[in-house]
N, C-alpha and C positions, 0 to 999 in steps of 0.2 A: 504495499500499500505506501502510496507517496503521498507528501502532504505539500500545498503550495506554498511558494514563497511571496513575502512580499516583493514589489519591484523596484529596491534602489537603485541609486544612478552605477552602483560598481557591480551589481551582478544581473545585469539585463538580460544576459545571455542563458540563466538559470531561472527556469520559471517553478521546477519543484523537484526534489528529491526523497527518495524513501521515507519513511518515517521516522525511522531508527538513524539517520545519517546526519550529520553534520554541516553546516557550512561556516568555514573560519576564514581568516585572514592568512594568508601563505606567511606573512612574518612572523605569525603564532606558532606555526607547526615548523618552520625551515629557519635557518641562518640565511639571510642575503648578505653578499659582500661583494663588491664591486672592485675587482684586480687594478694596481697600478703600476702592473709588471711590464715593462715594457720590451721591444726587442733588441734592445741593444745587450752588448758584451763589454762589462767595464773592469778596467785591471783593480785587482782586489776583493772581489765579488765572487761568490761562490757561483761555478758550471752549473746550469739547469737547462731543464728541455723545457720549452712551452708549447701550452694547448690553446691555438690562438681560434680566432673569429674561425676562418674558413675552416678547419678541422670541424667545428661545432657547425656549422653550416651545412656541409657536406656529408657528413655522418651521423646516423641515428646512434651508436652506439661509438664511444671513447674507448680503444685499445692499444693494448702495443703494438699492433700493425700499423699504425699510423708515425708516419716520419716528422717527430715533433721538430720544431725549430730548436735551436742550438742559444740559448743566451746566457745571462747572469742575474745574478738576484741578490739582496741582503738576507742576511739569516733572519729579522723578522718576516721579512716578505716570504722567505721561504716556508715559517711555521705557519704563515697567516693563509698562503695559497695554495700550499698542496695539496693537489686533488687527491680525494678518497674515493674507493668503491662505492657504489650508490650515490654519489652527489650528481646534480644537474646542473650543465653548464646550457646559459644561454645567452643569444646576439642581444645586446643592451640600445643597439641602433641599428639605422637601415637608411638606406637612399627613400624608400618608402615605410607609410605607417603600418601599410599592413603585409609588412613583409619582417615583422619586427618580433623580439623573444622566439625565436628558432632555437631548439634546445636540442642535448644530445646527454643520454645517459654514460656516466662513468661508468664501465662494466666490470672494472679487475682493478686491484692496485699497481697504481703507477709510480714507483719513488721517484725521486726527481723531477715531477713533471706538474709544473704551476698552471695554474690559469691565467692565462694572457691577459692583456688590456684588452677593453671594447666586451668584456665579457660580464656577465653576471655569476656568481657561483651562489646557487639553491643547496642547502646543506640541511637535509632532514632532521629533525630532532629526534631523538632515541624514544621508539615507543608512540612516538605521535603521527609520522608521517613516514611512508615507503617509497625511498629513491626512485626505483621504477615506475611506480604510481604516479607520482608527482612529473615524472620524463610524457609519460601517456598524456597526461592533464595537458601539459604544454605541446602535447603533438596534435591536441584537439583545435581546429581553428574557431571554432566558437569560443571557446575559454579564452584564446588570444584574442580576441575582439577587444576585450578589456583594458588590453596594454595599447592596441591601436589607438583606444580614444584617448589615451592617457599620452601620448607619443607627443613632441614638441618639438618642430625646428621647422626649416625652411626648405635648404637643398637637401639635408641629412635629418632624419630624426631619432631622436632619442629618450631614452626612460629614466626616471628617475630611481634611486633604490626604494622610496617612498610608493612609486608604481607598482612594484614587484612585494612590498609587502602587504600594499593596500587589496591586491588582487585577491578576490574572492573565490575560496575552490571548494567544491563538495567534498566532505570526509566521512567515507564510511571507517568503520574498525580497522585498525592495522592488518587484522586476518583478511578483512573482503579485499583492503587494498592489494595484500600479496597475490589475492586470487586474481583479480582484477588485472593485475599485472602478468602473472603468469598465462592467463588465456589471451590478452591480447599480445603477448610475445609469439606464443604459438600461432594463432591465427595470424595474423599481420605477416610473422615469417612465410607463412603458407602463401600468402595473397602477393607478396615480394617477391617470393619466387616465381610466381605465375606470372608477375608483369615484367623481371627481369628477362624471362624467356619468351616474351612476345616481344620485347622490346629488341632483342639480340635477333626474333625472327625479322622484324623490321629493317635492323641494319644488313641481314644477309639479303634481303629483297632489295635494299638501297645498291650494294654490290651486285646483284644479278642483274639489274637494268643499268648501270654502268657498263659489265660486261656485254650486254647486249650492244647498248650501244658503238662501244668501241670496236668490236668484233665485226659488227656489221658495215659501219662507213668507212673500216681500212682495209677489211679482207673480202668484201660482197658476201652472199648466201651461198655460196657453190664451196662444200666442206674440201671438195677435190680439186682446185683449182690450182694451177700452177702459178708460184712466185717467182719474183724479180725484185733484186735491190731495188730499193727508191731513191738511195740517195737524200732522203729527209731527215732530217735533222731527228726528229720526235715520232719518225713512224721506219724500221728497218726495211720492210718490204711490204709491196702491194701487187696486185694480180697482175700477171704478166701483160693483158689487153689492156688496163689504165695508165692513162697520161697523167701527169704531175702538173701544176703551175703555182706561180706564186698566188694567195688569195688576192691580193689588190687587183689581178689582172682581171678578175671575174666577178667583183663587185664593186661598186661605188661606195667607198665609207666615208663616213661625217660622224664628225665629233658635234657632239653639243655644245652649242656656245652660250647660253645662257649660265651667267654665274648666279649663283642660289641667294638673293635678297629676303631679309626678315620680313615673313609672312604679314606683319601689321604694314608693312610698307606699300602703298596703294597703287604707286608710280606703275607697275610692271603687271600686277596678278589682277583678277576678275574681268577677262573678257572672254572672246567667244573661243580661246583656242587651247585646246586639251595640253596639259603641261602633266610630264609622268618624271618619276625619280627613282634612283635605284631601288628602293622600297618596292615598288611595283614590280620589279623584275622578281626580287625574290620572292613575292608574295603569292608568286602564279606557278603552275605544272609546264604551262607553255604560252598560254595565250595572253595578254594584257586586253582585257573587257572592258574596264571601266578607269575612270581618271576622278579624282578630288578636288584638283586644282586647274586653275586656268591660267592663260595671258593674255593680256592686252595689246594693241598696237604697238605700243611702247616696247612692251617684252618681246612682241615677235621680231622688231628692228634690231634686236639685241640677240634674236636666238634665230630658229630657221624651224620651218615646218616639214617633218618627215612624213613620207607617203604611208598610209598602209601597208601593211606585210613587212614594214622593216624589221629586220632581225638586231635586234639590240642586247648589246652586251657593257655592264658597269666594270668600268677600268679603276676604281680607287675605290676605297672604303673597306670596311669589315666585308660586303657582300661581291668582292670583287671577282672577274670573269663570270658571274653568273647570267645566263642569256633566255631571252625570250622572244615573241613574237608580235608587235604590236596589229592590233585589227582596226586602227584609224589612224587619220592624220594626227600628230603628236609632234610637241615640242619637247624638246630634252636640256638638260643640265649639262655642263663640261663634265661631268662624272658618267656620261654616257656617250658610247660610239654606236651609229648604226652601222649595216651592211645592206645594203640594196644589190641584189644578187643579178647579173646577166642572164642571157636566155642558155649560157653553158652550165648554170649551176640552179640546181631546186632547190627554192625557200626552205625547205623541210628538212632536204639533206645537208643543206649549210647547216641549220639549226643543230643537227645533232653533231655534225663535225665539229663545231666551235665548242659542242661540250665535250667531245674527244681529247680536244687539243687543251681542256682547260690545265692538265697538269704539266702541261710543256709551257703555258702561257706563264702559269705563277710561278713557275724557273726561272723567267725572266724578269718577275715582278723586283720594283724599286720599293722600298723602304725610307719616306724621309718624317713627314708629321703623320702620313697615315700610309698605307699601301697603294700605290700606282702601276699601271702598264702603261708602256708608250704605245699607243695605238698604229702608230707608224709601223714598229716595229712587228706587230700584230701582222699588217697586210704584207710583210717581207717573209712570214711563213708560207713555205710549199705546202701543198695539200693535194691528197690524192683526188682523181677526176675522172670517175667513171663516165660512162655515156648517160645523157641525161635520162632518156627510157631506166635505165639500170640505179641511177640516182632514185627515180620516183620511185622503183619497187623495194628498193632498201628503205626509203622512208616509209613508205606502207609497212613493211614488215616490223620495223622497230615498233612504230604505232600500236601496233598490235598485241606485242608483246610487251610492253611497259602499261597496254588497258589493262592486261591482264593481272600484271606486278600490281598497279593501282587498286584492285576491285580487291585482290587479298591484303592489302595496305589498309584500306578503308576499314576490311572487317578486322582488323588487327586494332586501328585506333578505336574502333568503335568497343572493342572486349575491353582495351586499357581504360578506354574510361568509364564503363562500367565497373570495372575491379576499383580503380582508384575512387569512387564515389562510395563503393560497399566498403573499403576500409576506411575512409571519412566517417562515413554514418554508425560505423559498428566500435570505433574508438570514441564517438559523441555518446552512442546509447549506453555505453558500458560505463564510462567515467562518470556519468549523470545519475545512472541507476535507472534509466529506461530499459536498460537489459541485464540483468542479475545474473552472474555468472553460478551457475550451479554445479552439484557434486558431478555430475555428469560430463559437464564441461572440464573439470578438473581433472575427472580418469580419461579423457582423451587426451588433456594436455601430457599427462604423467606417458600416455603410449606413445606419443609422440618425441618424447625425450629420449 
């Protein structure tokens, strides 16, 4: 039986708990420490290893398998911030308030490992709170919403010690906390294993898709075709009856000419001419079918309107060398180069060919303030050039294979979404008492251990 709770500002996320449960301040059942141990090594201090922000953010459990950073600390810091088994470490700041108080459980004793800067150390008080239960509580997104509400900042958001201490937690008996944690350990481990397997399948399918493209555009579809030396740097052999040519001989290459202005500058935006950026390329499987920005006549004067069916590539930034095809006339920034093929080069074959060339293009990448590729050098690359009819057949073959791969990927992604949702719901239901862990649950957990 559950009892309804009043709705104070500190616990809007929790509307009811089982009758025999309490609701407590986190500070009443755990000691909250903010570490001030930085990443420096100072002469005269004691060598230590640090468990840092990234270690916590990327791991559900802190174990000796993590490669901790070497640093140094004073003796009093070692006494205060040496982590212990069943401590919970949580991030206390973030770039966004909805990504804060991410936690990890210290799963074993780790002598000489200290809680690093930017972390809160939550140490359960004996006989009041069970560390693994507190870790699962912090894995509950709705529980962390109260931290989100208390986060303060502009470009980076942080939490005070008071925010941690004042967080309201549902508190069953320590025996039930232990049962809940054991059940979630077992159930979520099984779910995580299934998720890892499905994500591994997605990676395998990605690799398969790249192989289909690479093999098809460089060798054709006849497995018994006679090959010859290509004298192409990035491609040792091509079919005997294929020719080769520099890419620039069969495409019009045009770099976007518009330098990005602030969006709130009305001098160039909000006109009749579609304007797409590198994000439009990375956000699509192949075709760019929509746009959210436009340029006016002044913007067009310092840009260029590319025709529909232009194959476009990002040549700078994080999504470098990604490729797409436009379905409408559009203007591009100077971070994009467009390829308009001639009658000797099929558009779809060119699209897949540029994908196959990506590793070679990245080897020529230059990193200054950000990665970039010289678009003139792209045009200087030799490409394999089968007859146009064969190019069309190759492109259609790739389309069919990729479509089949995408259908499987779609199904896997739907399964991942469902499993992720189930995991979140299970954690929420268990730590709020909506789902009570039974003796049968614990017997199954014991059988799986």
